[in-house]
C-alpha positions in Angstrom: 159.1 131.6 70.5 159.0 131.1 74.3 156.0 132.6 76.0 157.2 134.7 78.9 155.5 135.4 82.2 155.3 138.9 83.4 158.1 138.4 86.0 160.3 136.7 83.4 159.8 139.7 81.0 160.8 142.1 83.8 163.8 140.0 84.7 165.0 140.1 81.1 164.3 143.8 80.8 166.2 144.6 84.0 169.3 143.0 82.5 169.7 146.0 80.3 171.4 149.3 81.2 169.1 152.0 82.5 170.1 155.7 83.1 166.9 156.1 85.1 168.4 153.6 87.6 172.1 154.4 87.5 172.2 158.0 86.5 174.6 159.6 84.0 178.0 158.8 85.4 178.9 156.6 82.5 177.2 158.2 79.5 178.1 156.7 76.2 178.7 158.7 73.1 175.1 159.8 72.0 173.7 158.0 69.0 170.4 156.9 67.5 172.1 154.1 65.5 170.9 151.4 67.8 167.3 152.7 67.6 167.5 152.9 63.8 168.8 149.3 63.7 166.0 147.8 65.8 163.4 149.8 64.0 164.7 148.7 60.6 164.4 145.0 61.8 160.8 145.6 62.9 159.8 147.2 59.6 160.1 150.8 60.8 156.9 151.0 63.0 158.0 154.5 64.2 156.7 155.9 60.8 153.4 154.0 60.7 151.3 156.9 61.9 151.4 160.7 62.4 153.5 161.7 65.5 153.1 164.5 68.1 156.4 164.7 69.9 156.7 166.5 73.2 159.7 167.7 75.1 160.5 170.3 77.8 162.0 170.5 81.2 158.7 170.4 83.0 155.1 169.9 81.9 155.7 167.5 79.1 153.8 164.7 80.9 150.8 166.9 81.7 150.8 168.2 78.2 150.9 164.7 76.7 148.0 163.7 79.0 146.0 166.7 77.8 146.8 166.2 74.1 145.8 162.5 74.4 142.5 163.4 76.0 141.7 166.0 73.3 142.5 163.6 70.5 140.6 160.6 72.0 137.5 162.8 72.5 137.6 163.5 68.8 137.4 159.8 68.1 141.0 159.1 67.2 142.8 155.9 68.2 145.7 157.4 70.2 148.9 155.6 71.3 150.8 157.5 74.1 154.3 156.8 75.2 155.5 158.4 78.5 158.0 157.9 81.2 158.8 157.1 83.9 156.1 154.9 85.4 154.8 155.1 89.0 153.9 151.5 89.7 154.1 149.2 86.6 156.1 149.5 83.4 152.8 149.0 81.5 151.9 152.6 82.3 154.4 153.9 79.8 152.4 152.9 76.7 148.7 153.4 76.5 146.0 153.0 73.8 143.3 155.6 74.3 144.5 155.9 78.0 144.4 152.2 78.6 147.8 150.6 79.5 149.2 147.8 77.4 148.1 144.5 78.8 150.6 142.1 80.5 150.0 139.6 77.7 150.8 142.0 74.9 153.8 143.5 76.7 155.3 140.1 77.3 154.8 139.0 73.7 156.3 142.1 72.3 159.3 141.9 74.6 159.9 138.3 73.7 159.9 139.3 70.1 162.4 142.1 70.8 164.7 139.6 72.6 164.9 137.7 69.3 165.6 140.9 67.3 168.3 141.8 69.9 170.1 138.5 69.2 170.0 139.3 65.5 171.6 142.7 66.2 174.4 141.1 68.2 174.5 143.7 70.9 172.3 144.9 73.8 170.0 147.8 73.7 169.3 150.0 76.7 166.2 149.5 78.8 164.7 152.7 77.5 165.5 151.8 73.9 163.7 148.5 74.3 160.6 150.1 75.9 160.5 152.8 73.1 160.9 150.2 70.4 158.1 148.1 72.1 155.8 151.1 72.1 156.4 151.8 68.4 155.7 148.2 67.5 152.6 148.0 69.7 151.2 151.3 68.2 151.8 150.0 64.6 150.1 146.7 65.4 147.0 148.1 67.0 147.1 150.3 64.8 146.8 153.9 66.1 145.7 157.0 64.2 148.3 159.1 66.0 151.2 158.6 68.4 151.9 161.0 71.2 155.5 160.6 72.3 156.9 162.1 75.4 160.7 162.5 75.3 162.6 160.8 78.0 165.6 163.1 78.4 166.6 166.0 76.2 165.4 165.4 72.6 168.1 165.2 70.0 169.5 161.9 71.2 166.5 160.5 72.9 165.4 157.1 71.7 162.0 158.5 70.7 163.7 160.9 68.2 163.9 158.3 65.4 160.3 159.3 64.8 159.6 162.4 62.7 157.2 164.7 64.3 154.2 166.2 62.5 153.9 168.5 65.5 156.9 169.1 67.7 156.2 170.6 71.1 158.6 172.3 73.6 156.8 173.1 76.9 159.6 175.1 78.5 163.3 175.2 79.3 164.9 175.2 82.8 167.7 173.5 84.6 167.6 169.7 84.8 169.9 166.9 83.8 172.6 169.5 83.3 175.2 166.7 83.6 174.1 165.4 80.2 172.2 168.3 78.6 173.9 171.4 80.1 175.5 173.3 81.5 173.6 176.3 80.2 169.9 176.9 79.3 171.0 177.5 75.7 172.7 174.1 75.7 169.5 172.5 77.1 167.4 174.3 74.5 169.6 173.1 71.6 169.2 169.5 72.7 165.4 169.8 73.0 165.2 171.6 69.7 166.5 168.4 68.1 163.0 167.0 67.9 162.0 169.7 65.3 162.4 168.0 61.9 162.0 169.1 58.4 158.2 169.5 57.8 157.4 169.6 61.6 155.1 172.2 62.9 156.6 173.5 66.1 154.6 174.6 69.1 157.0 176.5 71.5 155.9 177.1 75.1 159.2 178.7 76.1 159.1 182.6 76.0 162.8 183.6 76.7 163.8 185.6 73.6 167.4 184.2 73.7 166.1 180.6 73.8 163.5 181.3 71.1 166.3 182.1 68.7 167.5 178.5 69.1 164.1 177.1 68.1 163.9 179.5 65.2 167.2 178.2 64.0 166.1 174.6 64.4 162.9 175.3 62.4 164.8 177.2 59.6 163.4 180.6 60.6 165.6 183.7 60.3 163.8 185.6 63.0 160.4 186.4 64.3 158.6 189.2 62.5 155.1 190.5 62.6 152.5 187.7 62.5 149.9 188.7 60.0 146.1 188.9 59.9 145.4 189.1 63.6 141.7 188.8 64.3 139.6 190.6 66.8 140.9 188.4 69.7 144.4 189.7 69.1 145.7 186.3 68.1 146.5 185.2 64.6 143.8 183.8 62.3 144.5 180.7 60.3 142.6 178.8 57.6 142.6 175.1 58.4 141.0 171.8 57.6 139.4 169.0 59.5 141.8 166.2 58.4 143.9 164.6 61.1 147.1 166.2 59.9 149.2 169.1 60.9 148.4 171.9 58.4 148.9 175.6 59.2 148.1 178.4 56.8 150.7 181.0 56.0 149.2 183.5 58.5 148.8 181.1 61.3 152.4 180.9 62.5 155.8 182.5 62.1 157.3 181.0 58.9 160.3 181.8 56.8 160.8 180.8 53.2 161.8 177.1 53.3 161.4 176.9 57.0 158.9 175.2 59.3 155.8 176.8 60.7 156.1 177.8 64.4 153.6 178.8 67.0 154.9 180.8 69.9 153.5 181.2 73.4 152.5 184.7 74.1 152.3 185.6 70.4 150.2 182.9 68.8 148.6 181.2 71.8 148.3 181.8 75.5 146.5 181.1 78.7 145.4 184.7 79.2 143.7 184.2 82.5 144.0 181.6 85.3 142.0 181.8 88.5 142.1 179.1 91.2 138.7 177.6 91.9 137.7 174.6 93.9 139.1 171.5 92.3 141.3 173.3 89.8 141.4 176.4 87.6 139.1 178.6 85.5 141.2 179.5 82.5 140.9 181.6 79.3 142.7 180.2 76.3 143.5 181.8 72.9 145.1 180.2 69.8 145.2 181.1 66.1 142.0 179.2 65.7 139.9 179.8 68.8 139.1 181.7 72.0 137.8 179.8 75.0 136.6 181.6 78.1 136.0 180.3 81.6 137.1 176.8 80.9 137.3 174.6 84.0 140.5 172.6 84.2 140.6 169.9 86.8 144.3 170.4 87.6 146.0 172.5 90.2 148.5 175.2 89.5 148.9 178.2 87.2 151.6 176.2 85.3 148.8 173.8 84.2 147.0 176.7 82.5 150.1 177.2 80.4 150.3 173.4 79.7 146.6 173.5 78.7 147.3 176.3 76.2 150.3 174.4 74.7 148.1 171.3 74.4 145.2 173.1 72.8 147.5 174.9 70.3 149.2 171.6 69.5 145.9 169.7 68.8 144.4 172.6 66.8 147.6 172.8 64.8 147.3 169.0 64.2 143.8 169.4 62.8 144.3 172.8 61.3 141.0 173.9 62.9 139.4 175.1 66.1 138.7 172.4 68.7 134.9 171.9 69.5 134.1 173.9 72.7 131.9 171.3 74.2 134.5 168.6 73.9 137.2 170.9 75.3 135.1 171.6 78.4 134.4 167.8 78.8 138.1 166.8 78.5 139.6 169.6 80.6 136.9 169.3 83.2 137.7 165.7 84.1 141.4 165.2 83.3 143.6 163.9 86.0 147.3 162.9 86.1 148.5 160.3 88.6 151.2 161.6 90.8 151.0 165.2 89.6 149.3 167.4 92.1 147.0 164.5 92.9 144.8 164.6 96.0 144.3 161.1 97.5 143.8 161.3 101.2 141.2 163.5 102.9 141.9 163.2 106.7 144.5 164.7 106.4 144.6 165.7 102.8 147.5 163.9 101.0 148.9 165.7 97.9 151.3 163.8 95.6 153.4 165.7 93.1 156.2 164.6 90.9 158.2 167.8 91.2 161.8 166.8 91.1 163.7 169.9 90.2 163.8 173.5 91.3 161.4 174.8 88.7 158.9 172.0 89.6 159.2 172.9 93.3 158.5 176.5 92.5 155.4 175.6 90.6 154.3 173.4 93.5 154.8 176.3 95.9 152.3 178.2 93.8 149.8 175.3 94.1 150.1 175.3 97.9 149.6 179.1 98.1 146.7 179.2 95.7 144.8 176.1 96.7 145.9 174.8 100.1 146.9 177.9 102.1 144.3 177.3 104.8 145.7 173.9 105.8 148.2 173.7 108.6 150.6 172.2 109.4 152.1 171.3 106.0 154.3 168.2 106.2 156.6 167.4 103.3 157.6 163.8 102.8 160.5 164.0 100.4 163.3 161.9 98.9 165.6 163.0 96.2 168.1 161.5 93.7 171.8 162.3 93.4 172.5 165.4 91.5 169.7 167.3 93.2 170.5 170.2 95.6 168.3 169.7 98.6 168.8 173.3 99.8 167.7 174.7 96.4 164.8 172.3 96.2 163.5 173.2 99.7 164.1 176.9 99.2 162.0 176.8 96.1 159.0 175.8 98.3 159.6 179.1 100.2 157.6 179.4 103.5 155.0 176.8 102.5 156.4 173.9 104.5 156.3 173.5 108.3 158.0 170.2 108.7 160.2 167.9 106.5 160.4 164.1 106.7 163.3 162.9 104.6 163.1 159.4 103.2 165.1 157.3 100.7 163.9 157.2 97.1 163.5 153.5 96.1 166.3 153.9 93.5 170.1 153.2 93.3 170.5 156.9 92.9 168.9 158.0 96.1 170.3 160.8 98.3 170.8 159.9 101.9 167.7 160.9 103.9 170.0 162.1 106.7 171.7 164.5 104.3 168.3 166.0 103.3 167.3 166.2 107.0 170.5 168.0 107.9 170.1 170.5 105.1 166.5 171.2 106.2 167.5 171.7 109.8 170.3 174.1 108.7 167.6 176.1 106.9 165.6 176.3 110.1 163.0 173.8 109.1 162.1 171.1 111.6 163.1 167.8 110.0 163.5 164.1 110.7 164.4 161.1 108.6 162.5 157.9 108.1 163.4 154.5 106.8 161.0 154.4 103.8 158.4 156.4 101.9 155.7 154.4 103.6 157.1 155.0 107.1 157.4 158.7 106.3 153.8 158.8 105.1 152.6 157.2 108.3 154.6 159.6 110.4 153.4 162.6 108.4 149.8 161.6 108.8 150.1 161.6 112.6 151.9 164.9 112.6 149.5 166.7 110.2 146.3 165.7 112.0 142.9 166.3 110.4 143.5 170.0 109.7 146.9 169.6 108.0 148.4 168.6 104.7 150.8 165.8 103.8 152.8 166.6 100.7 154.9 164.0 98.9 157.3 165.4 96.4 161.0 165.5 95.3 161.1 162.3 93.2 158.6 160.3 91.2 160.1 157.2 92.8 159.0 158.4 96.2 155.6 159.5 94.9 155.1 156.1 93.3 156.0 154.3 96.5 153.6 156.5 98.5 150.8 156.1 95.9 151.2 152.3 95.8 151.0 152.2 99.6 147.7 154.1 99.5 145.9 152.6 96.6 148.0 149.7 95.2 149.1 149.3 91.6 146.0 151.0 90.1 147.1 153.9 87.9 144.2 155.1 85.8 143.1 158.5 84.5 139.6 158.2 86.1 140.4 157.5 89.8 138.1 159.4 92.1 139.0 159.4 95.8 
């Protein structure tokens, strides 16, 4: 088999269709048949280890990062698959937080090219990357795979794996052209990752949407959750084996149905206070109560993600997570491109918010953590399908000036269109030729007392981040 260079591998990979690049204007009939076919040829690596499967409109990347950190700290070998990448495709698959090497990625893709010839048809780019991750995890091998859904759930390429723990962070409007048009439609698609035998951890709290997850888990309806302990949360007998095991009192369960943990009933972030560098949070689950935990992430929404992640990991082990390890993991976690502070003069904040709900969460971060900085300059690019007025309105009064740039994607919205919308809303705005040009302009405009915010698309965030620090994307960067 020919040994590919990295550039040759990327060239071959880019020959395959990519909804990330072209959008959803020509969506084929949804099917997992292609993924089952390639996995069968590879010996079904998707079933080689326990799986934690994470979906949701927002927060699934942060939750996957937190879950991975908690599992690695317990000594497990963890393979994590996520998307999209900021700088290099290697970022999508990691082993204990370390990206796959160029050598391994090229060898795996060369092998997949031979399998594709045997199939007699082309897979999509995302299907190939997903199959590659499955094979790499099985070859390492890993003790557990943490899989972040790309889009939706039911028909996502990752869904050929059967989740031991299936996680839904939340439901809001995004990708409605393929998942919608209603929130119930979106919830049904995301509920598709809940399989027979899965333990479900549901971060969504809308009662109407919860009914959809109950149906997916085979539960007739939520009743009283028994045996509450003195913390007000449910108490569950567990074990210390690396497997999802929940006692009968630890989650809502119907005869013949799966066990389900619900946010606000079985687990919660009961307190979240902004502090320098992050949050002080209180967390409760069926297994534990942790008070005044420092989380080195910005935004109240990250407190919720932390509660989901802890409930997920404790459900996986069937036992409380050690308090000292929890403090260590949460105290140093960081996520590239998600409320990430890089510059200091002025402060540059990068965030991958790319829908209205994400922008609303970002507005909270600006209010709670960066209110004293002025002026606040937004460098933003957006993809087609986004409503610039709704995105900017979600930031409220937090932004003083907008610099609209093209997203480095075929799906970019015109920067001039974004600029015109901002001006019509009464926000000073100009357009720039690139994310880098916009970043330079913003730095001059903000001055040492201001804030430069880059948001609206992960493509723009990735370009800005690469301009500042290059291709390095690691969990332990300190600037």
